[in-house]
C-alpha positions as CSV (number, residue, x, y, z in Angstrom):
1,M,24.4,-55.8,4.2
2,K,28.1,-55.4,3.6
3,F,29.9,-53.7,0.7
4,R,32.8,-51.5,-0.4
5,V,32.4,-48.4,-2.6
6,E,34.5,-45.5,-3.9
7,R,34.2,-42.4,-1.6
8,D,33.4,-39.9,-4.4
9,A,30.6,-42.1,-5.9
10,L,29.1,-42.6,-2.4
11,A,29.3,-39.0,-1.4
12,D,27.7,-37.8,-4.7
13,A,24.9,-40.3,-4.4
14,V,24.1,-39.5,-0.8
15,A,24.4,-35.7,-1.3
16,W,22.0,-35.8,-4.2
17,T,19.4,-37.9,-2.4
18,A,19.6,-36.1,0.9
19,K,19.2,-32.7,-0.8
20,S,15.5,-33.4,-1.4
21,L,14.7,-34.7,2.2
22,P,12.4,-32.6,4.3
23,S,14.0,-30.5,7.1
24,R,11.0,-31.1,9.3
25,P,9.7,-34.6,8.4
26,S,6.2,-35.6,9.5
27,V,7.6,-38.9,10.7
28,P,11.3,-39.6,11.6
29,V,11.9,-42.2,8.9
30,L,11.3,-39.6,6.1
31,A,14.6,-37.9,7.2
32,G,16.5,-41.0,6.3
33,V,18.1,-42.3,3.1
34,M,17.6,-46.0,2.2
35,L,20.8,-47.9,1.4
36,R,19.9,-51.2,-0.4
37,V,22.4,-53.6,-1.9
38,A,21.3,-56.2,-4.5
39,E,23.1,-57.9,-7.4
40,G,26.3,-55.9,-7.0
41,S,24.6,-52.5,-7.0
42,L,23.9,-50.0,-4.2
43,H,20.6,-48.2,-4.5
44,V,20.5,-44.9,-2.5
45,S,17.0,-43.5,-2.2
46,G,14.9,-40.9,-0.4
47,F,11.1,-40.2,-0.4
48,D,8.9,-37.7,1.5
49,Y,5.6,-38.7,-0.2
50,E,6.0,-35.7,-2.6
51,V,9.4,-36.2,-4.2
52,S,11.4,-39.4,-4.5
53,S,15.1,-39.7,-5.6
54,Q,17.1,-42.7,-6.4
55,V,20.6,-43.3,-7.7
56,T,22.4,-46.5,-8.4
57,V,26.1,-47.0,-7.7
58,E,28.3,-50.0,-8.6
59,V,29.8,-51.6,-5.4
60,Q,31.8,-54.7,-4.3
61,A,29.1,-56.4,-2.4
62,D,29.8,-59.1,0.2
63,A,26.2,-59.4,1.4
64,D,22.9,-58.0,0.2
65,G,20.5,-56.1,2.5
66,A,19.2,-52.7,3.4
67,A,19.6,-50.0,6.0
68,L,17.9,-46.7,6.8
69,V,20.0,-43.9,8.3
70,S,19.8,-40.1,8.7
71,G,20.3,-38.6,5.3
72,R,21.8,-35.3,6.3
73,L,24.2,-36.8,8.7
74,L,25.4,-39.4,6.3
75,A,25.8,-36.7,3.6
76,E,28.0,-34.7,5.9
77,I,30.1,-37.7,6.9
78,T,30.7,-39.0,3.3
79,K,31.6,-35.5,2.1
80,A,34.3,-35.2,4.8
81,L,35.8,-38.7,4.4
82,P,39.4,-39.1,3.0
83,A,39.8,-40.1,-0.6
84,K,39.9,-43.8,0.0
85,P,37.5,-46.7,-0.5
86,V,34.6,-46.9,2.0
87,D,33.6,-50.1,3.7
88,I,30.0,-50.2,5.0
89,A,28.3,-52.9,7.0
90,A,25.0,-53.2,8.8
91,V,25.6,-54.6,12.3
92,G,22.5,-55.1,14.4
93,A,20.8,-51.7,14.8
94,H,23.8,-49.8,13.6
95,L,25.6,-49.0,10.4
96,E,29.4,-49.2,10.5
97,L,31.4,-47.1,8.1
98,V,35.1,-47.4,7.7
99,C,37.3,-45.2,5.4
100,G,41.1,-45.4,6.0
101,S,41.5,-44.9,9.8
102,A,38.2,-43.1,10.1
103,R,35.4,-45.1,11.6
104,F,31.7,-44.1,12.2
105,T,28.9,-46.0,13.9
106,L,25.4,-44.6,13.0
107,P,22.1,-45.7,14.4
108,T,19.6,-47.1,11.9
109,M,15.9,-46.7,11.7
110,P,13.3,-49.5,11.0
111,V,13.5,-50.4,7.3
112,E,10.0,-51.8,7.4
113,D,8.6,-48.4,8.4
114,Y,9.9,-46.7,5.3
115,P,7.4,-46.1,2.5
116,S,7.9,-47.8,-0.9
117,L,9.1,-45.6,-3.6
118,P,6.6,-44.8,-6.3
119,E,7.1,-46.5,-9.7
120,M,8.2,-44.3,-12.6
121,P,5.3,-43.2,-14.8
122,A,5.1,-44.2,-18.4
123,S,7.8,-42.5,-20.6
124,A,6.6,-39.5,-22.6
125,G,9.8,-38.8,-24.5
126,T,13.4,-37.6,-24.2
127,V,15.2,-34.3,-24.2
128,D,18.9,-33.4,-24.4
129,A,20.1,-33.2,-20.7
130,A,22.3,-30.1,-21.0
131,A,19.8,-28.1,-23.1
132,F,17.0,-29.1,-20.7
133,A,19.1,-28.0,-17.6
134,A,19.8,-24.6,-19.3
135,A,16.2,-24.1,-20.2
136,V,14.9,-24.9,-16.7
137,S,17.3,-22.4,-15.1
138,Q,16.0,-19.7,-17.5
139,V,12.4,-20.3,-16.4
140,A,12.6,-21.3,-12.8
141,I,13.9,-17.9,-11.7
142,A,10.5,-16.4,-12.4
143,A,8.5,-18.9,-10.2
144,G,7.0,-17.6,-7.0
145,R,8.2,-18.5,-3.5
146,D,5.0,-17.8,-1.6
147,E,3.7,-21.2,-0.5
148,T,0.2,-19.7,0.2
149,L,-0.1,-19.4,-3.6
150,P,1.1,-23.0,-4.6
151,M,0.1,-22.5,-8.3
152,M,2.7,-19.7,-8.6
153,T,5.5,-21.9,-7.2
154,G,5.4,-24.2,-10.2
155,V,6.7,-24.4,-13.7
156,R,4.1,-25.1,-16.3
157,I,5.4,-27.7,-18.9
158,E,3.5,-27.8,-22.1
159,L,4.2,-30.7,-24.5
160,T,2.8,-30.2,-27.9
161,G,4.2,-32.5,-30.6
162,T,8.0,-32.0,-30.8
163,T,7.8,-28.7,-28.9
164,L,8.5,-28.5,-25.2
165,A,7.5,-25.2,-23.6
166,M,8.0,-24.1,-20.0
167,L,6.5,-21.1,-18.3
168,A,6.7,-19.6,-14.8
169,T,5.5,-16.4,-13.1
170,D,5.3,-14.9,-9.7
171,R,2.9,-12.2,-11.0
172,Y,5.6,-9.6,-11.3
173,R,7.6,-11.3,-14.1
174,L,7.1,-14.1,-16.5
175,A,9.6,-16.4,-18.2
176,L,8.9,-18.5,-21.3
177,R,11.3,-21.0,-22.9
178,E,10.5,-23.1,-25.9
179,M,12.7,-25.9,-27.2
180,Q,12.6,-29.2,-29.2
181,W,12.3,-32.6,-27.7
182,Q,11.7,-36.2,-28.9
183,P,8.2,-37.4,-27.9
184,D,7.3,-41.0,-27.8
185,D,3.9,-40.0,-29.4
186,P,4.3,-37.4,-32.1
187,E,0.7,-36.3,-31.5
188,V,1.2,-35.7,-27.7
189,S,-0.5,-32.7,-26.1
190,I,0.0,-32.6,-22.3
191,N,0.2,-29.8,-19.8
192,A,1.7,-30.3,-16.3
193,L,2.5,-28.0,-13.4
194,V,5.8,-29.1,-11.7
195,P,7.2,-27.6,-8.4
196,A,9.9,-25.2,-9.6
197,R,12.4,-26.1,-6.9
198,T,12.2,-29.8,-7.6
199,L,12.4,-29.3,-11.3
200,H,15.4,-26.9,-11.0
201,D,17.3,-29.2,-8.6
202,T,16.7,-32.3,-10.8
203,A,17.6,-30.6,-14.1
204,K,20.8,-29.1,-12.5
205,T,21.9,-32.5,-11.4
206,L,21.0,-34.4,-14.6
207,G,22.4,-31.8,-17.0
208,P,26.2,-32.4,-16.4
209,L,25.6,-36.1,-16.9
210,G,25.1,-35.5,-20.7
211,G,23.1,-37.7,-23.0
212,N,19.3,-37.5,-22.8
213,V,16.8,-37.1,-19.9
214,T,13.7,-39.3,-20.1
215,M,10.6,-37.5,-19.1
216,A,7.7,-39.6,-17.7
217,L,4.1,-38.5,-16.9
218,A,1.1,-39.9,-15.2
219,Q,-1.9,-37.7,-14.9
220,G,-4.8,-38.4,-12.6
221,A,-7.3,-36.2,-10.8
222,A,-6.5,-32.6,-10.1
223,G,-3.3,-32.4,-8.1
224,E,-2.7,-36.1,-8.1
225,G,-0.6,-36.5,-11.2
226,M,3.1,-37.4,-11.2
227,I,6.1,-36.6,-13.3
228,G,9.4,-38.5,-13.4
229,F,12.9,-37.8,-14.8
230,A,15.6,-40.3,-15.4
231,G,19.2,-39.8,-16.7
232,G,22.2,-42.0,-16.3
233,T,21.8,-43.9,-13.0
234,R,19.6,-41.3,-11.4
235,R,15.8,-41.0,-11.3
236,T,13.4,-38.8,-9.5
237,T,9.6,-38.4,-9.3
238,S,7.4,-35.6,-8.1
239,R,3.8,-35.0,-7.4
240,L,2.3,-32.4,-9.7
241,L,0.7,-29.2,-8.6
242,D,-2.9,-28.6,-9.4
243,G,-2.7,-26.5,-12.6
244,A,-6.3,-26.8,-13.7
245,N,-6.8,-23.0,-13.2
246,Y,-3.4,-21.8,-14.3
247,P,-3.9,-18.3,-15.8
248,P,-3.4,-17.8,-19.5
249,V,-0.1,-16.0,-19.0
250,R,1.0,-16.2,-22.6
251,S,-1.5,-13.4,-23.3
252,L,0.6,-11.0,-21.2
253,F,3.2,-10.8,-23.9
254,P,2.4,-7.7,-25.9
255,A,1.6,-8.3,-29.6
256,T,3.4,-5.2,-30.7
257,H,5.9,-2.7,-29.3
258,N,6.5,1.0,-29.7
259,A,10.2,1.2,-28.8
260,E,13.2,-1.2,-28.8
261,A,16.7,-1.2,-27.3
262,R,19.9,-3.3,-27.7
263,V,22.2,-3.3,-24.8
264,A,25.3,-5.3,-23.8
265,V,24.2,-7.8,-21.1
266,S,27.3,-7.8,-19.0
267,S,27.6,-4.0,-19.0
268,L,24.0,-3.5,-18.0
269,I,24.2,-6.0,-15.2
270,E,27.3,-4.3,-13.8
271,V,25.7,-0.8,-14.0
272,V,22.4,-1.9,-12.4
273,K,24.3,-3.5,-9.5
274,R,26.4,-0.4,-8.9
275,V,23.6,2.1,-9.2
276,S,21.2,0.0,-7.0
277,L,23.6,0.2,-4.1
278,V,21.9,3.3,-3.0
279,A,18.4,2.0,-3.5
280,E,16.2,0.6,-0.8
281,R,14.7,-2.8,-1.1
282,T,11.5,-1.6,-2.7
283,T,13.0,1.2,-4.7
284,P,13.2,0.7,-8.5
285,V,16.1,1.5,-10.8
286,L,15.2,3.9,-13.6
287,L,16.2,3.2,-17.1
288,S,16.1,6.3,-19.4
289,F,16.4,5.5,-23.1
290,S,17.0,7.9,-25.9
291,S,18.9,8.2,-29.2
292,D,21.9,9.2,-27.1
293,G,22.0,5.9,-25.2
294,L,20.9,4.8,-21.7
295,I,21.1,6.4,-18.3
296,V,20.5,4.2,-15.2
297,E,19.5,5.9,-12.0
298,A,18.4,5.1,-8.5
299,G,17.7,7.0,-5.3
300,G,17.7,5.9,-1.6
301,T,17.4,7.3,1.9
302,E,18.8,10.6,3.0
303,E,18.9,11.8,-0.6
304,A,21.5,9.3,-1.7
305,R,21.4,9.0,-5.5
306,A,23.4,7.4,-8.2
307,S,23.4,7.5,-12.0
308,E,25.5,6.1,-14.8
309,A,25.4,6.4,-18.6
310,M,26.1,3.6,-20.9
311,D,25.9,2.7,-24.6
312,A,22.7,1.4,-26.0
313,T,21.0,1.4,-29.4
314,F,17.4,2.7,-29.1
315,T,14.6,3.2,-31.6
316,G,11.4,5.0,-30.6
317,E,10.3,8.0,-28.5
318,P,12.5,8.7,-25.4
319,L,11.4,6.5,-22.5
320,T,12.0,6.3,-18.8
321,I,10.8,3.1,-17.0
322,G,11.4,1.7,-13.6
323,F,12.2,-2.0,-12.6
324,N,12.9,-4.0,-9.5
325,P,16.7,-4.2,-9.9
326,Q,17.0,-7.9,-8.8
327,Y,14.2,-9.0,-11.2
328,L,16.0,-7.1,-14.0
329,I,19.3,-8.7,-13.2
330,D,17.8,-12.2,-13.0
331,G,16.4,-11.9,-16.5
332,L,19.6,-10.6,-17.9
333,Q,21.8,-13.2,-16.3
334,N,19.7,-16.0,-17.8
335,L,19.5,-14.7,-21.4
336,G,22.4,-16.9,-22.6
337,A,23.4,-14.1,-25.0
338,Q,25.9,-11.2,-25.0
339,T,23.2,-8.7,-26.2
340,A,19.8,-8.1,-24.7
341,A,16.8,-6.9,-26.8
342,L,14.4,-4.9,-24.7
343,S,10.9,-4.2,-26.2
344,F,8.5,-1.6,-24.8
345,V,4.9,-0.5,-25.3
346,D,5.2,2.4,-22.9
347,A,6.5,3.1,-19.4
348,F,3.5,1.6,-17.7
349,K,3.2,-1.7,-19.7
350,P,5.3,-4.9,-19.2
351,A,8.6,-4.9,-21.0
352,V,10.0,-8.0,-22.7
353,I,13.7,-9.0,-22.6
354,S,14.9,-11.4,-25.3
355,P,18.4,-12.6,-26.4
356,A,19.8,-10.9,-29.5
357,G,22.3,-12.3,-31.9
358,E,25.4,-10.5,-33.3
359,D,23.3,-9.0,-36.0
360,G,20.9,-7.5,-33.4
361,E,18.0,-9.8,-34.4
362,I,16.0,-11.4,-31.6
363,V,16.9,-15.1,-31.1
364,P,13.6,-17.1,-30.7
365,G,13.0,-19.5,-27.9
366,Y,13.3,-17.4,-24.7
367,R,11.3,-14.4,-23.5
368,Y,11.4,-12.7,-20.1
369,L,8.6,-10.3,-19.3
370,I,9.0,-7.9,-16.4
371,M,6.4,-5.6,-14.9
372,P,7.4,-1.9,-14.5
373,I,7.2,0.0,-11.2
374,R,5.4,3.2,-11.5
375,V,7.6,6.2,-10.5
376,T,7.0,9.9,-10.1
377,R,9.7,12.3,-11.1
């Protein structure tokens, strides 16, 4: 194998592939990225039996072939190279990399020991790449991080006709995003539970490429399904989580509300960040709404307290409710609107945060439910 490639194209391809490699692989070869040259193209791929990534880069090839090298080391090296063309060649049990006056010799691993990448499942349809990336970021924040509850670490994708819905919850908050997509089968009705981290990283990478993302699905026995995403020259696949017993979380959204507020998103984020400086990790911030506006308060150790008043439009009986400050900020930062609409049943029931337009009306498509923290005053 011998080829020449542009530094930026190589660095981007290796960085994207290496990002999904396991930090503690079950076998050494899974820490590697496969470089395979064929027909004037370089295919950079990684696979850990759960997630596979592959990107294709155009190169000037002198000889076809393949080499397997440490992914994280190669990513660090290619990122640090000068802005010049890179010459790479497989020589015996080593990979030689030359860029300007910089020269690296890396040991290779046995290509024959590397597992074959899974085939992409059958296409289910396409969705706008930028819109998909934005939607995933709105939902993935609510997914759990506790690996002992794997179901909570996923994003549930519901494909019903031309509607694509995504939901995620860690039991303390719930995010729901609905959008339009272009299914291959207009009568499609499929649900899939995708690891949130994989979905977020994939969407974040494919979004800036523009165009459409192809979504592919293959469902087997519980926990054995696979989902794939392809955009531009990049493709990734992931094993699905077992979502057979995923709770009916949509029912958590209240059917009615007794009070409602409109608040400037940027202002509320700034106030919550300031006030929560005195709060301990498990201490909530208190939001007191009335016809006079909003007062945000927090208390901490040694009687440290903070409060700040701000403008808000509120309808309903005066209400004081406590929230985890970071969960509240996460929801506000991902609204994608300048004004937040907050809907309440009472101080002990979940509140719903939605984007509001310039006229104050709720913009459909995204809802962020957050559980209150009971407080005594």
